[in-house]
N, C-alpha and C positions, 0 to 999 in steps of 0.2 A: 189507925196505924200509919206510920210514916212510910211513904213510898219514895223511892229514889231511883232515877235512871241517869247515871252519870253521863252516858252518851247523848242524852236528850236535854241536858242543861239544868234548869231549876228543880229544886226538890219540892215535891208535892207533900204537904202535911195533911191537908184535907182534900180527898177526892171530890169530884164534881157532885156526886150523889149525896154528899154529906154537908154541902154548904150552899149558900144563897147564890143564885145566878147574877152576874154583874148587870148593872143598869144599861150599860152600852154593849150591845151584841156585836162582836167583831168577826163572827163566822162569815167566811166568804170574802173578806177583805184582804187586799194585798198590801204588804209592807216590804218594799224592796224585793228580795227574792222569796219571801215567805208568804204563804197563803194560809190563813187561819182555818183550821178544819173543825175544831170543837173546843168547848170550855173544858179545861182539864182539872180545875180545882183551885186551891189557894195555898200560898206558902206560909212560912212561920209568921210573917208580918201581916198576914191576912190579905196579901195582894193577889189579885186575880191572875191565874195562869192559863195560857192558851196553848193547845197542841197545834203546831204549824207544820206544813209540808214545804220544804225548800225546793227550789227549781232543780237542784241536783239530785233530788229523790230522798234525801234524809229527813227524818222527823226531828222536831225540837220543841221543848216546852219553854215558852217565853213569857216573861212577866208583862202584864198589861201596859204599864208605863213605858217599858223599853220599846214596845212596838209603836206606841203613839208618838214618842219623841224621836223615833228614827235611830235610837241607840243600837238596836239589834235589827239587822236587815237580812240575815242569812243564818244558816246552821253553823257557820264558821268557815264555810268554803270560800266566802268572799275575802275574808282576812288572809287565808292561806294563798289565795290567788294573787292578792296584792303583794304578799311577801315574796312570791316567786317571780313577780314581774316588776317589783319596785326598783331593782337594780338597773333595769333597762329604762326606768322612767326618772332616774336621778343622775345629775351631773355635779360632781364636786360637792356632794351633800346638799344640793339645792334641788327643789322640786321643779320639774320641767313644766313648760307652759301647757303641754297636753295633759299631764296629770293634774295640774291645778284646775283646768277647765272641767275635767272629769269629776274631781272632788266638789267643785263649786255647784255643778248642776244637780248632783245628788243631795247636797246640803240644802239647796233652795227648795227642792221638792219634798224632802223627807224629814228635815230637821226643823221642828216647829219652834225651836228656840232662836233660829236665825231671824234677824230683823226683816229680811225680804221674803220670808216664808209665806206671808199673807198674800203676796203678789204671785206666788208660784204654786207650791203644794196646797196652800190654803184656798186656792180657787180652782183646784183640780188639775193643775199641770203636773205631769209625771214624766219619768224617764222610761223609754221603751225597754222591753225585756232584754234585747240583745246588747244594749248599752250599759247593762249592769256588769258586763264583762269589760275590764279595762283594755285588754288586747284588741277586742273588736272595736271599741270606741277609738283607741289610738290609731288603728289602721285607717278608719274613716276620716278622723280629724286631720291627720297629717297629709292626707291626699286631697282634702277639700278646703282646708282653711290655711291660706297662705300667711307668711310673716306680715304683720301689720294689720291683719284682719282678725275679727272676733267671731265666735260661734253665735249665730243669729237664727232665731225661729222665724220662719216665713209667716206662719199663722200664729199670732200672739196668744190665741186661745187653744193652740194645739200642743202636743207633747214634744219633748226632746227626742227626736227620732231622725234617721237618715233622710226620710222623705219630706220632713218638715224643717230641716236645718240647712244652713249654707254658711259660707264665709262672707263676712261683710265688713266694710270699713266702719270706723266710729261714726262717721257722718251718715252712712246708710242705716246704721243701727238706730241713731237718734230719730231718723225719719220713719222708722218702722216700730212705733210705740203706740199704745192704746190712746195716748193723749193727742196724737196727730189727727188732723182732719183730712180724710181722703176725699177728693172731689173728682167726679166723673163728668166730663163735658165733651161733647162731640166725639164720643167713643174712646176718649183717653182718660185714664185715671192717674192722678198725681196727688201728692200730699200738698198741703197749703204752701209750704216753703218753695216747693218745686214750681208750682203755678206762679208764685210771686216772682221767682227768678226768670221764668220763661217769658212772662208778660211785662217784666220790668216795672212791677208795682211793689211799693213798700209792703212787706209782709204784715205789718201792724195795720196798715190801711185795709188790706184784703181781709184780715181777721175781723176787723171792726165791721166791714160791710156784711160779712156773713153771720157773725155771732151776735153783734150788738144791734145792727140795723135790720137784720133778717132780709137782706136783699136776695132776690132770686139769683141762682148761680150764674146765669148768662149775663145779667146786669152787673153782678159783682166783678166778673172777669173781663167785661168788654168796655165799661164806662171809663173814659179817660180820667186821670187824676184831677184835671182842672175842672171837672164837672162840679156844679154847685153843691151837690150832695157830698162829694169828696172833700170839698172845702170845709163843710160843716164838721165832717169827721176829723179833719186835721185840727180844726180849732178846738174841738172837744178834747182831743189828746193833749193839746198845749195847755189846757186849763188844769190838767191832772197834776 
């Protein structure tokens, strides 16, 4: 018998007791504001449906694919919240910088169709619960990220959250990536480029000393460029 709950979203054609359980169990997983509570059944197209509890307290039946792609992230309260706050986030029909960042971080973490998803949501990066509310995010962002700065995660393996984010210049952002080499010497930790600038050594020479020739950190940072080993590195680069 067809079951329908208009307030809860998708129409259930086959209840859970009458159909095969999905191969991927989503119970307990969070998708935006929704937490999956149980398998609800299947719709007319045989798509798996899940009963979800929204952070606002409402229940909603959501299609499997809509959860996985990030298409549905709330019971509908999120969209209503955006409608009521969007006028304050737009100027002359153009999206503000704050709202653009809000939209970007959610897409990176929850929309698997985005090219950069693999570097964010695909490796476990998420947006903290309080930043699912645009007004909360807006208040923090506008008081911590100045003009000319970008939203930057302090720990690149951590979430988008007030305690793990800061305002940073483009240069600071580029130096706070997973590709950078952070070096600690004599109690000071700097990235490779910062050490090169501080010691007035060409950054490519310093990179070759550490990555190619596997020099100990102290030797790589203290040997003068005129040393015979450094000359060999320079000649090797010239042959490339």
